C-alpha positions, 0 to 999 in steps of 0.5 A, a space after each residue: 758244895 762246900 767244906 763243912 769241917 777241917 781238922 788237924 787231926 794228928 800233929 807230931 813234933 820232932 826234938 827239933 821243933 818240925 812237925 808231921 801233920 794230918 789234915 782232915 775235911 770233909 765236904 757236904 756230901 760227907 767224904 772225907 779228905 786227907 791231907 799229910 805234910 811236913 811242917 818246920 819248927 814254928 809253922 803255922 798249921 791253922 793257917 795252912 789248913 785254912 789255906 788246904 780247905 780254900 784249895 780243896 774247895 776250889 779243885 771240888 768245883 772245878 771237877 764238878 763243873 768238869 763233869 757238868 760240862 762233859 
């Protein structure tokens, strides 16, 4: 299992520099996982994209392990 692609697909920037960010992460089965969040001005969305991909991978692994053990 893996995340095969991750991308910020939409980032709207407000007058104060804050943003609404929409990410999409695709797993090895082709399922797309959406993540949306508010980012303050100056926020590193690329770093957060990597964090979200890592967290999603861990969630998928935990779900698979639970299913196998059931």
